[in-house]
C-alpha positions as CSV (number, residue, x, y, z in Angstrom):
1,M,0.0,0.0,0.0
2,C,1.3,3.5,-0.8
3,K,0.1,7.1,-0.6
4,V,-0.2,9.0,-3.8
5,S,-0.6,12.8,-4.2
6,V,-1.5,14.4,-7.5
7,V,-0.5,18.0,-8.1
8,Y,-3.1,19.7,-10.3
9,E,-1.6,23.1,-10.3
10,K,1.5,24.7,-8.9
11,K,2.3,28.4,-8.3
12,E,5.4,30.1,-7.0
13,N,5.9,33.4,-5.2
14,V,2.4,33.7,-3.8
15,N,1.1,35.1,-0.5
16,C,0.1,32.2,1.8
17,I,-1.1,31.9,5.4
18,N,-1.7,29.0,7.6
19,K,-5.2,27.5,7.2
20,D,-5.6,27.6,11.0
21,Y,-5.8,31.4,10.8
22,V,-8.8,31.5,8.5
23,Y,-12.4,31.5,9.6
24,Y,-15.6,31.4,7.6
25,D,-18.8,33.3,7.6
26,N,-21.4,31.8,5.2
27,E,-18.5,30.2,3.4
28,E,-16.7,33.6,3.0
29,P,-13.1,33.3,4.3
30,Y,-11.8,36.0,6.7
31,V,-9.0,36.5,9.2
32,F,-8.7,38.5,12.3
33,V,-6.1,41.3,12.2
34,V,-4.8,43.6,14.9
35,E,-5.1,47.3,14.1
36,N,-3.4,50.1,16.0
37,D,-1.5,47.5,18.0
38,S,-4.6,46.6,20.1
39,I,-8.0,46.4,18.2
40,I,-9.1,43.2,16.6
41,K,-10.8,43.6,13.2
42,R,-12.2,41.1,10.7
43,K,-10.9,41.2,7.2
44,F,-12.5,39.2,4.4
45,I,-10.0,37.6,2.0
46,K,-10.1,36.1,-1.4
47,T,-8.3,32.7,-1.5
48,G,-6.8,30.5,-4.1
49,L,-4.8,27.3,-4.0
50,D,-4.2,25.4,-0.8
51,D,-2.4,22.4,0.5
52,D,-2.6,20.5,3.8
53,V,-1.2,23.5,5.8
54,N,-1.3,26.7,3.8
55,L,-3.8,28.8,1.9
56,E,-3.1,31.2,-0.9
57,V,-4.4,34.7,-0.3
58,I,-5.2,36.5,-3.6
59,S,-6.5,39.7,-2.1
60,G,-7.8,41.3,1.1
61,L,-4.5,41.5,3.1
62,S,-1.6,43.8,2.9
63,K,2.0,43.0,3.8
64,D,1.7,45.2,6.9
65,D,-1.4,43.4,8.3
66,K,-0.8,41.7,11.6
67,I,-2.8,38.5,11.5
68,L,-4.0,37.1,14.8
69,A,-2.4,33.7,14.9
70,T,-4.1,32.2,17.9
71,W,-7.6,31.1,18.7
72,S,-9.8,31.7,21.7
73,N,-13.6,31.8,22.0
74,E,-13.1,35.4,23.3
75,I,-11.8,36.6,20.0
76,M,-14.3,39.0,18.4
77,E,-14.3,42.1,16.3
78,N,-13.4,45.3,18.2
79,A,-12.0,43.4,21.2
80,T,-8.7,44.7,22.5
81,V,-5.5,42.6,22.7
82,K,-2.1,43.1,24.1
83,I,0.7,42.1,21.8
84,S,3.7,40.4,23.4
85,K,7.0,41.0,21.6
């Protein structure tokens, strides 16, 4: 017995994030970002290809966005957070 993976499409130099950071609202993907170093905001994104771990982000994020990379049932839009450095 062996495991086979078929690659249908491959892209290079794309923006990707971990799938664990992505949430869905009526099948629309979004992430939580931290604005002004303390306020959580929801940003809807357009996605592309994915693998077991990563998801391509086609639009909706900028290189300066700080994606909230943790989960808690207390995460909600407009909540405040303290960023540890």
